[in-house]
N, C-alpha and C positions, 0 to 999 in steps of 0.2 A: 421426182419425175412421176406425174399422176396423168394417166390417160383418160380422155374422155369416154363415157360409157354409151353403148347403144341401147342398153336396157338396164333397169334397176335390178341389181342382183339380189337374190335370196339371202346370200351369206358373204360376209366379208371376213377373211382369215387375216389376222394381224399378227406378224412376227416381230416382236421386239428383239433387238439383237445388239450385242456389244463384243466385238473381237472374237468372234467365232465363225469365220468366213467358211471353213470346211463343213462344220456341222450345220450351219445355216443353209448351205447349198443342198445338203441332203435333206433337211426338213422341209424346205420350200419345194424341192423337186418331188417329194413324197405326196404332197398335196396337188401341185400343178400337173403332174403326170396323169391325175385322175379327172381333170377337167376337160372332158372330150365328150362328143356326141350330145346326148340329151342334158348334160351338165353345162355344156358351153353357155357362157353368159349368165349362168346362175350364181356363179362364184367369182369374187375378185380377191386378189391377194395384195395386201399392203405390207411392205417391210419398214420398220421403223428403227433406224439406226442411231444409237447414242454416241455419235462422234467417234466411231471406231478407228477411222484412219483409211489410208489408201488401199489396203489389202482387202478390207470389207467393201469398200467403195467399187473395187473392181469386180468383186463377186455380185454385187448388186446390178452393175451394168450387164454382166454376163447373163444373169437370171431374167432380166427384163428383155434382153435381146432373144433369149430362148423361149420364153412363155409370154404371150400377149396378155395374160391375166395378171401379170406382176407389175406392181406400182411401188415406188419407195420414197421415204423421206429421210434426209440426213440432218441431225440435230447439230447446232453450232457447239454444244457441249454435252456432257454426260449428265442427263436430268434424273437419272436413277430409276429403279425398277417400278415403283408405284406410279411414277409420272406416265410410264409406258402403258400401264394398265388403264390408267384414267383418261389418256388422250385417245385410246383406241377407238371407242364408239364415235367420238367427234370427227374422226377421219373416215370411218366406215360409211359406206354407201348402201350396204345391204340392210335388210330388215333385222337380221342377227349378226352379232359380232362374236368371233371366236379368237381369243388371244392365245397364240400357239408358241410354245417354247422353241427357241432357235436350235436346241440340240435334241428335240423330240422328233418322232417319226410317225406318220399316218400309215397304218396297215392298208394293203390293197383292198378296195371296196369300202374303206371306211367313210369316205366322202359321200358316196351314195346313200349308205346308211344313215348318216347324220342328216342329209338333206330330206330323206323320207320322213323322218321324225318331225323335222321343222315344218314341213309343208302339210303333213297330214294331222299332227296333233297341235301345232302351233303353241308350244309352251313359251312362257316368258323367260324361263331358265331350263337349260337342258345340261345334265351332267353325264358324262360318259365313262364307262368302265375302262380300265386300262391293263395293259402288261407291264412288268417291270423287268428291265434288262440291265446287264452290267454296263459299265461306262463305254466299253467298246462295241456295244451291240453285238457281241459274239455269243452271249449265253443268256437265255431267258430264265430269270430268277423266279418269276411269278407269272404264270400264264393268265391269270385272272384274279382281280382284287375281291371279287364277290361272286357267288353263284346264284344270286337272285334274278328273277326274270325282269323284263321291262316293267316299270312301275310308273304310275301317274300319281301326282300328289296335288291336292286342292291348293296347297300353299307351300312355299318355301320352308316355313317353320315345321310343317308336318314332315317334309323330307328330312329335315335336321334330326327329327326325333327317332328316325330309323337309321340313317347313314352317318350323321354327325359331321364334324368339320374335316376329318381325315380325307374324305372323298373330294373335298372342295380345296384341299391344301395344294393340290397339283393343278395349276391354272390351265394347263393345256386341255384338261378334261371338262372345261366349263364353256358353254356358248349361251348368249343371253341376248334379250331384245335390246336392239340399238337405241331406240327412242327412250326407254325407260332409264337406261344408263346415262344417256346425254342430259336428260332432264334433271339428274341429281347433282348437287353441288359437292364435289369430291374435295374440295379445298382442305377440309379438316384432316384428310388421310395423307396428304402429300408430304407433310413433315413427319410422318410417324417414322420411328426407328424400328418398329415391329416388322420382322421378317415375313409376316403372314397378315399384313394390313389389309389384303384383299378379301379376307373372310368376313370381317365385320361390315366391309363395304358391300359385299354380296348380300348379307343379311339386311342391311339398311334399305338398300334399293329394291329388293325382290321379296321381303319377308311375307307379304300377303299374295304373291303371284303364283300362278300354276306352274309346276315343276315337273320335269320328266327325267327318269333315269333310263339310260340306254345300256342294256346288259352286254352288248356286243363289245368285246374288249379291242377297239380298233386303234387305241393310242398306245404308242411305245414309249415308255418313260425310262430314261437312263439314270441309273442310281449308282453313286459312288460310295460304297460302304466304308471305304478307308478314309474318307475326307473328314477326320476328326474335328477340325476347327469349325467346319460348317455344321456338323451335328451338334456340337455343344452350343453354338450360337443359336441354333434352331430350338434346343431345349429351353434356352433362356427366354425366347420370345414366346414360346408355348406356355412357360409357367408364369409369366409375369404380364407382359404387355398384351397379349392376346386376351386373355380372360378380362382384363381391365377394359379394353376397347369393346368387347362383346357386350359387357354389362352396361357400358355407356350407350350402346345403340338400343339395348333392351329398355333402358330408362327413357331415352328420347323418343323412342317409337310407342311407348305405352304397352309393350308386350308384357307377358306375365313376368313379374320380377324374378321369380325362381326358375326361369327358363334354362339356366345353365345346368340345373339338375335334371332337366327333361331331355336335353341334347344327348344323342348317343355318343358314346366314347369308343365304340368298337372301331377297329382299323380294317379288319378283314371279316366280311360277312359270308363266311363259307360253311356254316352249319348252325344249329339252333343255339340260341343265347343261354349259356349255362348260369350265368348271373348277369344282372344289369349293370353295365359299365356306362358312366355318363362323361360329360365334358369336364365335370369337376374332378372325377377321378384322374382324367388325363392331366388336369392342371397340377394335382398332388404327385402324380407319377413323375412329371417333368421337374418339379422341385427336387425330388430324390436324384433325378438324373444330373441336375445342375450340380448338386453336392458331389455326386460320384465322379464328375469330370472336372471339379475344381472351378466351376463357373461362379463368379461373384454376383450376389444378388443384393442391390442397394437397400438401405433402410427404407427409402421412399417407396421402393417396389413392394417391400413387405407390408408397409402401412396401407398401401392400396388393396393388397390381397385381404388383409384383415378386414378392411372396410366392406368390401364386396362380399366376403364369407358370411356376413350377417343375413345374406339372402340364401345361403346354403342350408342344408339340414344341420342342426346343432352338432351332431357328432363329426361332421365334416369340418366345421370351424374349429372344433377341439383338436382334430387331427392336424389341421394347418398350425395350430399353435405348437403342438408337439414337434412338428417338422422344423418350425422356426427355432425352437430351443436347441435341437440337434445341429442345425446350421450355425448357430452362434458358437457352440462348443467347438465345432470343427474349425471355424474361422478364427476363434481365439487361440486354438492350438497352432494353426498355421502361422498366425502373427508371431507367437513365441518361436516357432520353428525358424522363420525368416530372420528374426533378431539374432538367434544363435548362429545361423549361417553367416550373417553379415559381420558379427563379432569375430568369428573364426577366420573369415577371409582378412580381417583387419590384423589379427594376431599373426597369421601366417605369410603376410606380405612384407617385404619381398621374399620370393622364394630362395632357398638356400641359406637364409640367416641362421645363426647359432642361437640356441635357447638354453636358459638355465634350467636346472632340473625341476624347479618349481614352475617355470613356464611350460615345460614340455608336459608336466602332469596336468596343468590346467588345460592345455590344448587336448589332451587325451581324453579328459572328462568331458570337455565340450563335444568333442566328436562322438563319444558314446551317447551323450544326451541327444545330439542331432540324429543319430541312427534310431534311438528310442522313439523320438517324436515322429520321425518319418515313418516308421512301422505303424504307429498308432494312427496317424493321419491316413496312411494307405489302408489300414483295417477298416476305418471309419468310412471311407470312400466305397470300399468294397461292400460293406453292409449297406450303404445307400444304394448301391447298383443292385444288390440282391433285393432290397425292398421294392425298387423301381420295377424289376422283373416279375415281382409277384402280382402286379396289377394285370398282366396280360393273361 
Protein backbone atom coordinates (compact mmCIF):
# COMPACT_ATOMS: atom_id res chain seq x y z
CA UNK A 1 0.00 0.00 0.00
CA UNK A 2 1.76 3.15 -1.28
CA UNK A 3 0.04 6.53 -1.17
CA UNK A 4 0.51 9.26 -3.77
CA UNK A 5 2.57 12.26 -2.65
CA UNK A 6 1.59 15.91 -2.59
CA UNK A 7 5.25 16.93 -2.45
CA UNK A 8 8.66 15.30 -2.73
CA UNK A 9 9.82 14.45 0.80
CA UNK A 10 13.21 15.35 2.15
CA UNK A 11 13.57 12.01 3.92
CA UNK A 12 12.23 8.49 3.52
CA UNK A 13 12.42 6.32 6.64
CA UNK A 14 12.33 2.63 5.68
CA UNK A 15 11.52 0.00 8.30
CA UNK A 16 12.56 -3.52 7.24
CA UNK A 17 10.64 -6.00 9.38
CA UNK A 18 10.09 -9.67 10.02
CA UNK A 19 7.76 -11.07 12.68
CA UNK A 20 8.12 -8.33 15.30
CA UNK A 21 4.75 -6.52 15.15
CA UNK A 22 4.87 -5.10 18.70
CA UNK A 23 8.40 -3.76 18.36
CA UNK A 24 7.66 -2.49 14.86
CA UNK A 25 4.62 -0.58 16.07
CA UNK A 26 6.69 1.19 18.73
CA UNK A 27 9.51 1.95 16.29
CA UNK A 28 7.24 3.38 13.59
CA UNK A 29 5.20 5.37 16.10
CA UNK A 30 8.35 6.92 17.57
CA UNK A 31 9.05 8.45 14.14
CA UNK A 32 5.52 9.07 12.87
CA UNK A 33 4.45 10.90 16.03
CA UNK A 34 7.13 13.51 15.26
CA UNK A 35 5.83 14.26 11.74
CA UNK A 36 3.66 17.27 12.48
CA UNK A 37 3.59 21.00 11.88
CA UNK A 38 6.65 22.12 9.93
CA UNK A 39 7.76 18.51 9.34
CA UNK A 40 4.53 17.41 7.67
CA UNK A 41 5.20 16.45 4.06
CA UNK A 42 8.96 16.38 4.57
CA UNK A 43 9.07 12.76 5.74
CA UNK A 44 7.52 9.58 4.39
CA UNK A 45 7.60 6.18 6.10
CA UNK A 46 7.83 2.90 4.21
CA UNK A 47 7.56 -0.46 5.97
CA UNK A 48 9.11 -3.37 4.08
CA UNK A 49 7.82 -6.69 5.38
CA UNK A 50 9.65 -9.95 4.65
CA UNK A 51 6.51 -12.13 4.51
CA UNK A 52 5.95 -12.13 8.27
CA UNK A 53 2.34 -13.30 8.23
CA UNK A 54 -1.10 -12.13 9.37
CA UNK A 55 -0.11 -10.65 12.75
CA UNK A 56 2.40 -8.27 11.18
CA UNK A 57 0.03 -7.57 8.29
CA UNK A 58 -2.61 -6.44 10.80
CA UNK A 59 -0.04 -4.16 12.47
CA UNK A 60 0.79 -2.62 9.08
CA UNK A 61 -2.86 -1.87 8.43
CA UNK A 62 -3.30 -0.28 11.85
CA UNK A 63 -0.22 1.89 11.39
CA UNK A 64 -1.27 3.05 7.92
CA UNK A 65 -4.74 3.91 9.20
CA UNK A 66 -3.29 5.86 12.13
CA UNK A 67 -0.54 7.73 10.29
CA UNK A 68 -0.99 9.25 6.81
CA UNK A 69 2.80 9.17 6.33
CA UNK A 70 2.95 5.34 6.51
CA UNK A 71 3.20 3.16 3.38
CA UNK A 72 4.08 -0.51 3.21
CA UNK A 73 5.21 -3.39 0.99
CA UNK A 74 4.66 -7.08 1.80
CA UNK A 75 7.06 -9.51 0.12
CA UNK A 76 5.93 -12.88 -1.18
CA UNK A 77 8.79 -14.53 0.75
CA UNK A 78 11.62 -13.69 3.13
CA UNK A 79 14.38 -12.21 0.98
CA UNK A 80 16.83 -11.67 3.84
CA UNK A 81 18.25 -8.65 5.58
CA UNK A 82 20.71 -7.38 2.98
CA UNK A 83 17.98 -7.34 0.34
CA UNK A 84 16.00 -5.04 2.61
CA UNK A 85 18.92 -2.61 2.82
CA UNK A 86 19.51 -2.80 -0.94
CA UNK A 87 15.89 -2.26 -1.99
CA UNK A 88 15.25 0.65 0.40
CA UNK A 89 16.59 3.50 -1.79
CA UNK A 90 14.76 2.12 -4.82
CA UNK A 91 11.46 2.49 -2.99
CA UNK A 92 12.31 5.77 -1.29
CA UNK A 93 10.91 8.97 -2.77
CA UNK A 94 12.85 11.30 -0.49
CA UNK A 95 16.24 12.82 -1.26
CA UNK A 96 17.73 10.86 1.65
CA UNK A 97 17.03 7.29 2.78
CA UNK A 98 17.08 6.16 6.41
CA UNK A 99 16.89 2.40 7.01
CA UNK A 100 15.53 2.09 10.56
CA UNK A 101 15.56 -1.12 12.62
CA UNK A 102 12.13 -2.49 13.48
CA UNK A 103 13.02 -2.82 17.18
CA UNK A 104 14.78 0.53 17.59
CA UNK A 105 13.27 3.80 18.78
CA UNK A 106 13.73 7.47 17.87
CA UNK A 107 14.01 9.83 20.83
CA UNK A 108 11.68 12.87 20.98
CA UNK A 109 13.06 15.70 18.87
CA UNK A 110 15.27 13.32 16.94
CA UNK A 111 13.53 13.69 13.60
CA UNK A 112 13.82 17.47 13.63
CA UNK A 113 17.52 17.24 14.52
CA UNK A 114 18.19 14.88 11.62
CA UNK A 115 16.24 17.00 9.11
CA UNK A 116 18.09 20.15 10.18
CA UNK A 117 21.43 18.53 9.34
CA UNK A 118 20.17 17.17 6.02
CA UNK A 119 18.69 20.48 4.89
CA UNK A 120 21.47 22.73 6.19
CA UNK A 121 24.60 20.66 5.49
CA UNK A 122 23.27 18.35 2.76
CA UNK A 123 25.78 15.52 3.34
CA UNK A 124 25.81 12.47 1.11
CA UNK A 125 26.13 10.34 4.23
CA UNK A 126 24.93 11.15 7.75
CA UNK A 127 25.77 8.99 10.75
CA UNK A 128 24.04 9.52 14.10
CA UNK A 129 25.23 8.95 17.66
CA UNK A 130 23.13 6.51 19.68
CA UNK A 131 22.06 5.38 23.11
CA UNK A 132 22.26 1.69 24.04
CA UNK A 133 19.40 0.13 26.04
CA UNK A 134 18.61 -3.34 27.31
CA UNK A 135 16.29 -5.55 25.29
CA UNK A 136 13.18 -4.39 27.16
CA UNK A 137 14.05 -0.67 26.90
CA UNK A 138 13.81 -0.48 30.69
CA UNK A 139 17.46 0.39 31.38
CA UNK A 140 19.88 2.66 29.55
CA UNK A 141 23.24 0.88 29.30
CA UNK A 142 25.14 3.64 27.48
CA UNK A 143 23.81 7.19 27.27
CA UNK A 144 26.11 8.10 24.39
CA UNK A 145 28.57 6.13 22.27
CA UNK A 146 30.83 9.13 21.75
CA UNK A 147 31.46 12.49 23.39
CA UNK A 148 32.71 14.25 20.26
CA UNK A 149 30.85 17.27 18.83
CA UNK A 150 29.16 17.40 15.43
CA UNK A 151 31.82 16.77 12.79
CA UNK A 152 32.00 17.30 9.03
CA UNK A 153 34.29 15.20 6.85
CA UNK A 154 35.29 15.85 3.25
CA UNK A 155 35.00 12.14 2.48
CA UNK A 156 33.59 8.96 3.95
CA UNK A 157 37.13 7.57 4.17
CA UNK A 158 38.17 10.54 6.31
CA UNK A 159 35.26 9.69 8.62
CA UNK A 160 36.40 6.05 8.87
CA UNK A 161 39.85 7.11 10.00
CA UNK A 162 38.27 8.74 13.07
CA UNK A 163 35.21 6.62 13.87
CA UNK A 164 35.85 3.28 12.16
CA UNK A 165 33.23 0.69 11.31
CA UNK A 166 31.70 0.22 14.75
CA UNK A 167 29.71 3.45 14.41
CA UNK A 168 28.40 2.12 11.07
CA UNK A 169 27.61 -1.41 12.24
CA UNK A 170 24.25 -0.27 13.63
CA UNK A 171 22.33 0.52 10.47
CA UNK A 172 19.63 2.59 12.19
CA UNK A 173 22.26 5.31 12.72
CA UNK A 174 22.89 5.75 8.98
CA UNK A 175 21.13 8.12 6.55
CA UNK A 176 22.32 8.53 2.98
CA UNK A 177 21.72 10.07 -0.44
CA UNK A 178 18.99 8.12 -2.22
CA UNK A 179 20.18 8.68 -5.79
CA UNK A 180 23.79 7.68 -5.06
CA UNK A 181 22.59 4.45 -3.46
CA UNK A 182 20.15 3.74 -6.30
CA UNK A 183 22.87 4.20 -8.92
CA UNK A 184 25.06 1.52 -7.35
CA UNK A 185 24.77 -2.11 -8.50
CA UNK A 186 24.36 -3.94 -5.19
CA UNK A 187 24.03 -7.41 -6.73
CA UNK A 188 27.42 -8.65 -5.47
CA UNK A 189 26.36 -8.07 -1.85
CA UNK A 190 23.00 -9.82 -1.95
CA UNK A 191 24.43 -13.33 -1.68
CA UNK A 192 26.93 -12.48 1.03
CA UNK A 193 26.80 -14.49 4.24
CA UNK A 194 28.55 -11.69 6.12
CA UNK A 195 26.36 -10.33 8.89
CA UNK A 196 27.85 -6.88 8.26
CA UNK A 197 27.72 -6.73 4.46
CA UNK A 198 26.26 -3.21 4.64
CA UNK A 199 29.65 -1.86 5.82
CA UNK A 200 31.65 -2.54 2.63
CA UNK A 201 28.52 -1.50 0.71
CA UNK A 202 28.57 1.92 2.42
CA UNK A 203 32.29 2.23 1.69
CA UNK A 204 31.95 1.36 -1.98
CA UNK A 205 29.05 3.73 -2.59
CA UNK A 206 30.16 6.72 -0.51
CA UNK A 207 33.96 6.51 -0.14
CA UNK A 208 34.58 9.92 -1.74
CA UNK A 209 31.43 11.65 -0.52
CA UNK A 210 31.00 14.33 2.18
CA UNK A 211 29.98 12.81 5.50
CA UNK A 212 28.49 14.30 8.67
CA UNK A 213 28.49 12.96 12.22
CA UNK A 214 25.52 14.07 14.36
CA UNK A 215 26.55 14.03 18.01
CA UNK A 216 23.03 14.17 19.45
CA UNK A 217 22.23 10.59 20.54
CA UNK A 218 18.67 10.44 19.23
CA UNK A 219 18.52 6.75 18.32
CA UNK A 220 17.77 4.11 20.99
CA UNK A 221 19.44 0.79 20.23
CA UNK A 222 18.19 -2.37 21.94
CA UNK A 223 21.03 -4.71 22.92
CA UNK A 224 20.68 -8.27 24.21
CA UNK A 225 23.91 -9.00 26.08
CA UNK A 226 22.85 -12.60 26.72
CA UNK A 227 22.24 -13.67 23.10
CA UNK A 228 25.37 -15.83 22.90
CA UNK A 229 24.59 -17.43 19.54
CA UNK A 230 24.20 -14.04 17.86
CA UNK A 231 27.38 -12.65 19.40
CA UNK A 232 29.56 -15.60 18.35
CA UNK A 233 28.17 -15.42 14.80
CA UNK A 234 28.97 -11.71 14.79
CA UNK A 235 32.53 -12.42 15.94
CA UNK A 236 32.94 -14.82 13.03
CA UNK A 237 31.78 -12.31 10.41
CA UNK A 238 33.87 -9.52 11.94
CA UNK A 239 36.95 -11.75 11.94
CA UNK A 240 36.66 -13.32 8.49
CA UNK A 241 34.19 -12.18 5.84
CA UNK A 242 34.10 -8.48 6.76
CA UNK A 243 37.85 -7.76 6.36
CA UNK A 244 37.83 -9.78 3.14
CA UNK A 245 34.92 -7.77 1.70
CA UNK A 246 36.42 -4.45 2.79
CA UNK A 247 39.74 -5.28 1.14
CA UNK A 248 37.88 -6.24 -2.06
CA UNK A 249 36.24 -2.80 -2.08
CA UNK A 250 39.58 -1.10 -1.47
CA UNK A 251 41.10 -2.97 -4.41
CA UNK A 252 38.12 -2.32 -6.73
CA UNK A 253 37.93 1.40 -6.00
CA UNK A 254 41.66 2.11 -6.11
CA UNK A 255 41.82 3.31 -2.52
CA UNK A 256 45.05 3.05 -0.53
CA UNK A 257 45.85 -0.71 -0.36
CA UNK A 258 46.79 -0.31 3.30
CA UNK A 259 43.51 1.38 4.27
CA UNK A 260 42.58 -1.35 6.77
CA UNK A 261 45.53 -0.20 8.90
CA UNK A 262 44.25 3.39 8.75
CA UNK A 263 40.59 2.78 9.64
CA UNK A 264 39.97 3.39 13.33
CA UNK A 265 39.17 0.41 15.50
CA UNK A 266 37.81 2.31 18.50
CA UNK A 267 34.26 1.49 19.57
CA UNK A 268 33.66 4.28 22.06
CA UNK A 269 35.10 7.75 21.50
CA UNK A 270 34.77 9.02 25.05
CA UNK A 271 38.24 10.40 25.70
CA UNK A 272 41.74 10.80 24.28
CA UNK A 273 43.22 7.86 22.40
CA UNK A 274 45.87 6.24 24.62
CA UNK A 275 47.07 4.04 21.76
CA UNK A 276 46.14 3.67 18.12
CA UNK A 277 43.58 0.90 17.54
CA UNK A 278 42.78 0.01 13.94
CA UNK A 279 40.42 -2.19 11.98
CA UNK A 280 43.21 -4.77 11.78
CA UNK A 281 43.29 -4.86 15.59
CA UNK A 282 39.54 -5.49 15.52
CA UNK A 283 40.05 -8.38 13.11
CA UNK A 284 42.72 -10.00 15.28
CA UNK A 285 40.64 -9.48 18.41
CA UNK A 286 37.63 -11.14 16.83
CA UNK A 287 39.73 -14.14 15.80
CA UNK A 288 40.57 -14.61 19.48
CA UNK A 289 36.89 -14.20 20.31
CA UNK A 290 36.01 -16.92 17.82
CA UNK A 291 38.41 -19.27 19.58
CA UNK A 292 37.09 -18.27 22.99
CA UNK A 293 33.52 -19.13 21.95
CA UNK A 294 34.35 -22.30 20.00
CA UNK A 295 33.49 -20.82 16.61
CA UNK A 296 34.91 -22.74 13.66
CA UNK A 297 36.99 -20.87 11.09
CA UNK A 298 37.32 -22.69 7.77
CA UNK A 299 40.66 -23.25 6.05
CA UNK A 300 39.47 -21.12 3.12
CA UNK A 301 38.74 -18.24 5.48
CA UNK A 302 42.21 -18.45 6.99
CA UNK A 303 43.69 -18.50 3.47
CA UNK A 304 41.92 -15.25 2.56
CA UNK A 305 43.07 -13.60 5.79
CA UNK A 306 46.68 -14.56 5.12
CA UNK A 307 46.35 -13.18 1.60
CA UNK A 308 45.02 -9.78 2.66
CA UNK A 309 47.49 -9.59 5.57
CA UNK A 310 50.20 -8.93 2.97
CA UNK A 311 48.81 -5.37 2.94
CA UNK A 312 49.10 -5.05 6.74
CA UNK A 313 52.17 -4.12 8.73
CA UNK A 314 54.61 -7.06 8.79
CA UNK A 315 54.21 -7.55 12.54
CA UNK A 316 50.42 -7.85 12.10
CA UNK A 317 50.86 -10.58 9.50
CA UNK A 318 53.15 -12.39 11.94
CA UNK A 319 50.53 -12.05 14.68
CA UNK A 320 47.91 -13.52 12.35
CA UNK A 321 50.17 -16.54 11.73
CA UNK A 322 50.62 -17.01 15.48
CA UNK A 323 46.86 -16.83 16.08
CA UNK A 324 46.29 -19.37 13.32
CA UNK A 325 48.74 -21.77 14.97
CA UNK A 326 46.94 -21.47 18.32
CA UNK A 327 43.65 -22.10 16.54
CA UNK A 328 45.05 -25.26 14.92
CA UNK A 329 46.15 -26.61 18.29
CA UNK A 330 42.78 -25.93 19.92
CA UNK A 331 40.92 -27.40 16.94
CA UNK A 332 43.10 -30.53 17.00
CA UNK A 333 42.57 -30.96 20.74
CA UNK A 334 38.83 -30.53 20.31
CA UNK A 335 38.82 -33.15 17.56
CA UNK A 336 40.54 -35.65 19.90
CA UNK A 337 38.07 -34.71 22.63
CA UNK A 338 35.09 -35.40 20.36
CA UNK A 339 36.57 -38.78 19.40
CA UNK A 340 36.99 -39.74 23.06
CA UNK A 341 33.43 -38.69 23.85
CA UNK A 342 32.06 -40.66 20.88
CA UNK A 343 34.00 -43.77 21.91
CA UNK A 344 32.84 -43.42 25.50
CA UNK A 345 29.24 -43.15 24.33
CA UNK A 346 29.67 -46.35 22.32
CA UNK A 347 31.19 -48.24 25.25
CA UNK A 348 28.51 -47.16 27.73
CA UNK A 349 25.50 -47.92 25.51
CA UNK A 350 23.06 -49.33 26.35
CA UNK A 351 22.78 -47.95 29.88
CA UNK A 352 22.77 -50.50 32.68
CA UNK A 353 24.87 -53.14 30.93
CA UNK A 354 27.43 -55.13 32.96
CA UNK A 355 31.18 -54.58 32.35
CA UNK A 356 34.18 -56.75 33.00
CA UNK A 357 36.87 -55.33 35.25
CA UNK A 358 39.06 -54.65 32.21
CA UNK A 359 36.22 -52.80 30.46
CA UNK A 360 35.41 -50.79 33.58
CA UNK A 361 39.05 -49.72 33.93
CA UNK A 362 39.13 -48.74 30.26
CA UNK A 363 36.01 -46.61 30.68
CA UNK A 364 37.42 -45.00 33.82
CA UNK A 365 40.65 -44.07 32.00
CA UNK A 366 38.63 -42.70 29.07
CA UNK A 367 36.54 -40.55 31.40
CA UNK A 368 39.68 -39.20 33.06
CA UNK A 369 41.14 -38.38 29.64
CA UNK A 370 37.91 -36.63 28.63
CA UNK A 371 37.97 -34.49 31.78
CA UNK A 372 41.64 -33.67 31.25
CA UNK A 373 41.12 -32.62 27.63
CA UNK A 374 37.98 -30.70 28.48
CA UNK A 375 39.87 -28.72 31.13
CA UNK A 376 42.72 -28.02 28.70
CA UNK A 377 40.32 -26.81 26.01
CA UNK A 378 38.48 -24.62 28.51
CA UNK A 379 41.80 -23.17 29.68
CA UNK A 380 42.82 -22.44 26.08
CA UNK A 381 39.50 -20.74 25.36
CA UNK A 382 39.79 -18.67 28.53
CA UNK A 383 43.27 -17.64 27.42
CA UNK A 384 41.82 -16.60 24.05
CA UNK A 385 39.13 -14.59 25.83
CA UNK A 386 41.75 -12.87 28.00
CA UNK A 387 43.84 -11.97 24.95
CA UNK A 388 40.75 -10.63 23.15
CA UNK A 389 40.02 -8.45 26.18
CA UNK A 390 43.51 -6.98 26.09
CA UNK A 391 42.73 -5.20 22.80
CA UNK A 392 40.18 -2.88 24.46
